[in-house]
C-alpha positions as a Markdown table, in Angstrom:
| # | Residue | x | y | z |
|---|---|---|---|---|
| 1 | Met | -40.0 | -1.9 | 173.1 |
| 2 | Leu | -43.3 | -0.3 | 172.5 |
| 3 | Arg | -43.4 | 2.8 | 170.7 |
| 4 | Leu | -46.5 | 5.5 | 171.8 |
| 5 | Leu | -48.2 | 6.4 | 169.3 |
| 6 | Asn | -46.7 | 10.3 | 168.0 |
| 7 | Pro | -48.9 | 12.3 | 165.6 |
| 8 | Ser | -45.8 | 14.7 | 164.8 |
| 9 | Arg | -44.0 | 11.6 | 163.1 |
| 10 | Pro | -44.9 | 11.0 | 159.8 |
| 11 | Arg | -46.2 | 7.1 | 159.1 |
| 12 | Arg | -43.9 | 4.8 | 157.2 |
| 13 | Thr | -45.2 | 3.2 | 154.3 |
| 14 | Pro | -44.6 | -0.3 | 153.0 |
| 15 | Pro | -41.8 | -0.7 | 149.8 |
| 16 | Pro | -43.3 | -0.9 | 146.2 |
| 17 | Ser | -42.8 | -4.7 | 146.6 |
| 18 | Ser | -45.0 | -5.6 | 150.0 |
| 19 | Met | -43.8 | -9.4 | 149.3 |
| 20 | Thr | -40.7 | -10.4 | 151.6 |
| 21 | Pro | -38.2 | -12.3 | 149.8 |
| 22 | Leu | -37.5 | -15.1 | 152.2 |
| 23 | Thr | -41.3 | -15.8 | 153.4 |
| 24 | Gly | -43.3 | -14.9 | 150.4 |
| 25 | Ser | -45.6 | -13.2 | 152.8 |
| 26 | Arg | -46.9 | -9.8 | 153.1 |
| 27 | Ile | -45.8 | -7.0 | 155.0 |
| 28 | His | -48.7 | -4.8 | 156.4 |
| 29 | Gln | -48.6 | -1.5 | 157.9 |
| 30 | Thr | -50.3 | -1.1 | 161.1 |
| 31 | Thr | -53.2 | 0.8 | 162.1 |
| 32 | Ala | -53.1 | 4.5 | 163.5 |
| 33 | Leu | -54.0 | 3.7 | 166.6 |
| 34 | Thr | -50.5 | 1.7 | 167.7 |
| 35 | Asn | -48.4 | 2.8 | 165.0 |
| 36 | Leu | -45.9 | 0.4 | 165.2 |
| 37 | Gly | -44.5 | -0.2 | 162.1 |
| 38 | Pro | -44.8 | -2.7 | 159.3 |
| 39 | Tyr | -45.8 | -6.5 | 160.6 |
| 40 | Val | -45.9 | -9.8 | 158.6 |
| 41 | Asp | -49.2 | -11.2 | 158.2 |
| 42 | Phe | -48.2 | -15.2 | 158.8 |
| 43 | Ser | -51.7 | -16.4 | 157.7 |
| 44 | Thr | -50.7 | -16.0 | 154.5 |
| 45 | Met | -48.0 | -18.4 | 154.6 |
| 46 | Ala | -48.2 | -21.6 | 152.8 |
| 47 | Lys | -48.8 | -24.5 | 155.4 |
| 48 | Asp | -46.3 | -26.8 | 153.6 |
| 49 | Val | -44.1 | -28.8 | 155.9 |
| 50 | Arg | -40.2 | -29.1 | 154.7 |
| 51 | Leu | -39.0 | -32.0 | 154.3 |
| 52 | Thr | -35.6 | -32.2 | 155.7 |
| 53 | Thr | -33.7 | -35.3 | 157.0 |
| 54 | Gln | -34.8 | -34.5 | 160.9 |
| 55 | Thr | -38.3 | -34.1 | 159.6 |
| 56 | Ile | -38.5 | -37.5 | 158.5 |
| 57 | Ser | -36.8 | -39.3 | 161.5 |
| 58 | Val | -39.2 | -37.1 | 163.8 |
| 59 | Leu | -42.1 | -38.3 | 161.7 |
| 60 | Gln | -40.7 | -41.5 | 161.8 |
| 61 | Ala | -40.4 | -42.0 | 165.5 |
| 62 | Val | -44.0 | -40.5 | 165.7 |
| 63 | Met | -45.5 | -43.0 | 163.3 |
| 64 | Ala | -43.8 | -45.9 | 165.3 |
| 65 | His | -46.1 | -45.2 | 168.6 |
| 66 | Arg | -49.1 | -44.7 | 166.8 |
| 67 | Val | -51.0 | -46.3 | 169.2 |
| 68 | Ser | -50.0 | -45.0 | 172.5 |
| 69 | Gly | -48.8 | -41.7 | 171.2 |
| 70 | Ala | -44.7 | -40.4 | 171.5 |
| 71 | Ser | -43.7 | -38.0 | 174.0 |
| 72 | Gly | -41.2 | -35.4 | 173.2 |
| 73 | Ala | -38.8 | -37.0 | 175.5 |
| 74 | Val | -39.3 | -40.4 | 173.6 |
| 75 | Ile | -39.0 | -38.8 | 170.4 |
| 76 | Ala | -35.6 | -37.0 | 171.2 |
| 77 | Lys | -33.9 | -40.5 | 172.1 |
| 78 | Glu | -35.0 | -41.9 | 169.1 |
| 79 | Thr | -33.7 | -39.4 | 167.1 |
| 80 | Gly | -30.8 | -37.8 | 168.6 |
| 81 | Leu | -32.6 | -34.4 | 168.3 |
| 82 | Ala | -31.7 | -31.5 | 170.7 |
| 83 | Ser | -34.8 | -29.8 | 172.4 |
| 84 | Gly | -34.1 | -26.7 | 170.6 |
| 85 | Ser | -34.1 | -28.7 | 167.0 |
| 86 | Leu | -37.2 | -31.2 | 167.7 |
| 87 | Tyr | -39.7 | -29.2 | 169.6 |
| 88 | Pro | -39.8 | -26.5 | 166.6 |
| 89 | Ile | -39.9 | -29.6 | 164.2 |
| 90 | Leu | -43.1 | -30.7 | 166.1 |
| 91 | Lys | -44.7 | -27.2 | 166.2 |
| 92 | Arg | -44.4 | -26.8 | 162.7 |
| 93 | Leu | -46.0 | -30.2 | 161.9 |
| 94 | Glu | -49.0 | -29.7 | 164.2 |
| 95 | Asp | -49.4 | -26.2 | 162.8 |
| 96 | Ala | -49.5 | -27.8 | 159.2 |
| 97 | Gly | -52.2 | -30.6 | 160.6 |
| 98 | Trp | -49.9 | -33.6 | 160.4 |
| 99 | Leu | -49.7 | -34.3 | 164.1 |
| 100 | Ser | -51.9 | -33.7 | 166.9 |
| 101 | Ser | -50.9 | -33.7 | 170.5 |
| 102 | Glu | -52.3 | -34.0 | 174.2 |
| 103 | Trp | -50.9 | -33.4 | 177.4 |
| 104 | Glu | -50.7 | -36.6 | 180.1 |
| 105 | Lys | -53.8 | -37.0 | 182.0 |
| 106 | Gly | -53.1 | -36.8 | 185.7 |
| 107 | Asp | -51.5 | -34.1 | 188.3 |
| 108 | Pro | -47.7 | -33.8 | 188.3 |
| 109 | Ser | -47.8 | -34.1 | 192.3 |
| 110 | Glu | -49.4 | -37.7 | 192.1 |
| 111 | Leu | -46.8 | -38.5 | 188.9 |
| 112 | Gly | -43.6 | -37.5 | 190.6 |
| 113 | Arg | -42.7 | -35.4 | 187.4 |
| 114 | Pro | -44.3 | -33.0 | 185.3 |
| 115 | Arg | -47.2 | -33.8 | 182.5 |
| 116 | Arg | -46.0 | -35.2 | 179.4 |
| 117 | Arg | -47.5 | -34.0 | 175.8 |
| 118 | Phe | -47.9 | -36.9 | 173.8 |
| 119 | Tyr | -47.9 | -36.7 | 169.5 |
| 120 | Asn | -50.1 | -38.8 | 167.1 |
| 121 | Val | -50.5 | -38.7 | 163.0 |
| 122 | Thr | -53.5 | -37.2 | 162.1 |
| 123 | Gly | -55.0 | -38.8 | 159.3 |
| 124 | Met | -54.1 | -36.2 | 156.9 |
| 125 | Gly | -50.4 | -36.6 | 158.1 |
| 126 | Ala | -50.9 | -40.0 | 157.6 |
| 127 | Arg | -52.2 | -39.4 | 154.0 |
| 128 | Lys | -49.3 | -37.2 | 153.1 |
| 129 | Met | -46.7 | -39.4 | 154.7 |
| 130 | Asn | -48.0 | -42.4 | 152.2 |
| 131 | Ala | -48.0 | -40.0 | 149.3 |
| 132 | Ile | -44.3 | -39.1 | 150.1 |
| 133 | Ala | -43.5 | -42.5 | 150.6 |
| 134 | Thr | -45.1 | -43.7 | 147.3 |
| 135 | Thr | -43.0 | -41.0 | 145.2 |
| 136 | Met | -39.8 | -41.2 | 147.1 |
| 137 | Ser | -39.9 | -44.9 | 146.3 |
| 138 | Asn | -40.9 | -44.3 | 142.7 |
| 139 | Asp | -38.0 | -41.6 | 142.2 |
| 140 | Leu | -35.6 | -44.2 | 143.6 |
| 141 | Glu | -36.9 | -47.0 | 141.1 |
| 142 | Asp | -36.7 | -44.4 | 138.3 |
| 143 | Ala | -33.2 | -43.9 | 139.7 |
| 144 | Ala | -31.9 | -47.6 | 139.8 |
| 145 | Trp | -32.9 | -47.9 | 136.2 |
| 146 | Ala | -31.3 | -44.6 | 134.6 |
| 147 | Phe | -27.7 | -46.1 | 135.9 |
């Protein structure tokens, strides 16, 4: 709902600690032109990727199709993830620079179906995944020697 500017209404001020507890991003007060209240500045949020088991399975599925790229449907089939889980993960990985995507070439009427979006691992994404794999294998070796 859009609230119109009301000059008689006092402006809200951010709390003394303007950091949100969950995201670590800053809360800012909007300008007097809109006066819609505080908003979250996502540009200050970290672009790090949370490596959950689902994220790792998505990365493995995309890496398996490095040459041609993997469509969302193929990734969903290989990982067993529902679209409500899969596409937010793909979006986060793309926003972080780990993946790139592009629409399939062709007209949907000629293809007889909607166009597909193909995902590929970027150079940075491949380097980060290799570093993570190395770290994980080293950690597993250390754990094996501990027993």
